[in-house]
N, C-alpha and C positions, 0 to 999 in steps of 0.2 A: 261561404267557404270557398277558397280558391282551388284551382285545378291542382296546384302543387300539394295541397293537403291530401289529395287522393293518391298520390304516388306512393307505392310500396317501398320498403327499404331497398336500396340499390342491389343488395345481394343478401344471402343468408347471413344473419348476424350471430347465429349460434345462441344457445340458451343463456349465456352470461355466467358469472361466477356462481358456483354451488358450494358454499362453505360447509365444512365437515360438521359444524355445530347444527346447521340446518338439517343435514341428513340424519343426525342423531335424534333431533326433535321429531322429525317425520317418521323415523323408525318406530318410536313409541306410539304415534298416532295410527300407523299401519297395523301394529300389533293389536291395538285396541279394536280396530275395525275387524280384523280377523277373528278376534275373540267373540265379538258380538254377532258376526254374520256367518261363521263357519258352520256348514250343514252336518259335519261329522266330527266325531271325537278325535282330536289330534294329540291327545296326551300320551307321553311316553311313560315307561315304568320308572319308579323311584322319585327322587326329588332333585331339584336343580334350579336353573334360571328359567323363569317363565312369568306369567302374569296372574296365574291362579294360585291362591294360598293353599298349601298342603298341610302345614302344621305350624302352630305357635307354641314354643316350649322354652324352658329355662336355658339360659346360655351355658354352654359347656366349654372347657378349655380346648382350644383348637378351632372353635367356630369362627367364621368370618365376621369381624366386628361390623362390617358394612351391613350385615343382615339384622343387627339389633333393632328391635321395635321400640321406638321411643315412648309411644303411648302406653304399651303394656308394662314397660319398665317403670315408668312414672307411676302407674296405677298400683302396681304390686310392691314396688320398692326393690325388686330383684330384676336383674337383666334378663330379657327374653329375646329370642331370635325368631325370625319368620323364615320358613322354608317353603319354596314354591314348587308347583308341578312343572317339570320341564316340558318344552315343546319338541316334537319331532322336527328333524331338518325339513324345512319347507321349500318346495319348488315354486318359484314365481314365474308365471307365464305372462308375457307382454304381447298383446295382440295389437300391432302397430300399423296405423294408417299411413301409407306412402303414396296415396292416390294423388292425381294432379292438383286437386283443389287445395291440398295442404301447402302448396307453394304460393299462397296468397296471404297478404297482410298489408294493412294501411296505417299501422301504428308503430309501436316499438319494434316488433319482430314479425316474421312470418309465422303462420300456424305451425309449419314444420319445425321452426326453432323451438317453440314451446313443447311440441311433441318430443323432440330430441331431449330437452331438459328433463321432462317427466320420465322418459325411458332411462336416462342415466341415473336419476335419483333412485328409481325403483330397482335398478340393477345393483347399485351400491348397497341399498337396504337389503336386497334379497340375499346377498352373499355375506352380510355382516355376521350372521349366526350360523355359519357353515352350511348355508342353503345354496341353492343353484337357481340360475335364471335361464329361461328359454324364451325365444321370440318366434311369433308367427307374424310375418310382415305381409301386407297385402296392398295392392294398387291396381294391378292388371294381370290377368292370367292366373296361373297356379300360385297359391300363397307360398312364400319362402319360409323355410323352417330353419331356425338355429336351435340345435339340441341343447338341453340344459347343461350349463357349465358353472363351475364354482370358482371362487377366488379371481385372480388376475385374468386368466384366459376368458372368463365370462365377460368381464368388462371390455377387454380388447375386441372380442367378437361383436359385441353390440356396437362399439364405436365404429368398427369397420362397416357394418351394415348402415349405420346412420350417415356415414361419409358418402355413401353412394347416392344419396339424395332421393327425390321423389320420382314417380312415373312421369314421363313426358306428357305435355298437354295433348288432349284428344285421344289418349289411350286408356281412359278410365273404364272401369267395368262395374255396372250397377249391382252385380252379385258378388263382388270381390270380398266385401265384409262378411256376408253370409258364408261364403266358401272358407274363409279364414277361421271363422268360429267352428265350423264343422271339423276342419283340420285340427284345431286346438282340442276339441273334445276327444279326438282319436288318440292324440299323443299325450295329453295330460291325464294320466290314469290315476295317480294317487291324489287324494284331496290336497289342494293347495290354494294359492292366490292367483286369480286371473284378472289382469288389468287391461281393459280395452281403451286405447288412446286414439280418438278419431274425431273428425268434424261431422260425421254422420250425413254428409251431403250426397244426395243422389244415390243412396244405397237402399236396396230392397231385400226383404226376406230375412232380416237379421234377428228379429225378435225371438222366433222359436229356437234357433240354435244357441242364442245367448241364454235363454231360459233353461235349456238343457244343461249348459255348463253350471248354472247356478244351483242345480240339484246336488252337485258333488263338490263345488268349490265356493270359496269366498270370491265375489266378483265386484269389481269397481269399474265404472264407466267414466272416463275423463273426456268430456266434450270440449273441443277447442273451437272458438269462433273469432270473428272479427267485427268491429262496429259497423263497417260498411255492408256487411251481410244482413244487418238488421234494418237499416234504413238508408235511403238514397239522399244525398245532398242536392240542393237545387243549383245545378251547374250547367243547365242547358242540355243539349243533346249529347248522349254518351253511346259509344260503341262497346257492347259487353260481349265477352267470349266465355262460354261455358268451358272451364278447363277439362272437365271430364269427357265431354263429347267433341269439343272444338267448335260447336255451333256458335255463330255470331248473330247478334241482334242489336238494333238501335232503339234507345228509349229517350223520350224527352222529359228530363227530370225537372224542367221548369213547371210542369203541370202537377199541381197539388194532388190531383186524383191518382196519378201514376205513383207518386211517392207513398201515398197512404195505402194504396192497394199492395204495393211491394212490401211495406212494413207489416200489413195485416197477414199476408201469406207467410211471411217469415215467422211471425208470432205463432201462427197455427202450427207450422212445421216444428218449431222448437217445443211447443206445448205437447204435441203428439209424441215426440221423442221422450220427454220427461214422463208423460203418462204411461207409456209402454214400459219404461225402465222401472217405474214405481210398481206397476202391476206384476212384473216378474221378480220384484224384490231385489233389484240390483242397486247398489249404492251409486249415486250419480253426482258428479260435480262438474262445474263449467268454468273454464279458463278462457280469457280473452287476450288478444294481442296487445291491447292498450293497458294491460295490468302488469304489475310486478308479479310474474307468475309464481315464483317460489313462495313469496309471502302469501299469496292468495291460495296456493295449494295447502299450506299449513293451516290457514284460517278455515278453509272449508272442510278439512279433515277432522277438525276438533269435535 
């Protein structure tokens, strides 16, 4: 592999196109995730649009023909309609990683680009059904809070936050993620959806506050990584800088033992993250910078 293959994108590429059809498909997948993982009853009174069947009955004049149940109609010879339990308006909270390590990428995009795309998709989904979206962003210092907003103001607020970029190199905080989760648990009072978007690098103490959120909310953890974080290429001596701390070190990647040890440590780190998320029953999916992230997001949410 050449040195050029290690070069990250010249600048932030952004998430790329996000077609409305993809948002609609992901909306259904997110709804199903909430239905199977919600720790509390989110049903409202009456009947309406939702995923849970409330009643199957004969068609009456004035019923919406789109609710006709083909199977029941064919079986009985009479038109039947399906009525569903409506869902309460749902608040989606995005806990967003803006730490320095997110400004890294050696493939199609930076990790920050993918995080931006995930945040925008979730924002659009969150407001589709009269819901609201709030953000707790972290990177260094006190987490930044965007109060839940609906409709266009919600999208505009998230876009403005994303446009500010990530925390400068060397200003990372190992407790930033844990602090952000604690902040989210204080402001997210009603049961809803909490989505954590992070690379989980050099973060400590996040398991307990994330588990506490899981008690009251549906929680999804989106881990974002890069191929070069999993293994080193054999390109001779490299000067590496930890973006979180600014610490610099040199490694000789021509040595097989160095490459194997690096890969082993990374496998253990990622396995530990997956194990902890599984233990606290948090849905977990991984996106990489060398993937078509939108397609992979849909594939992993199925």
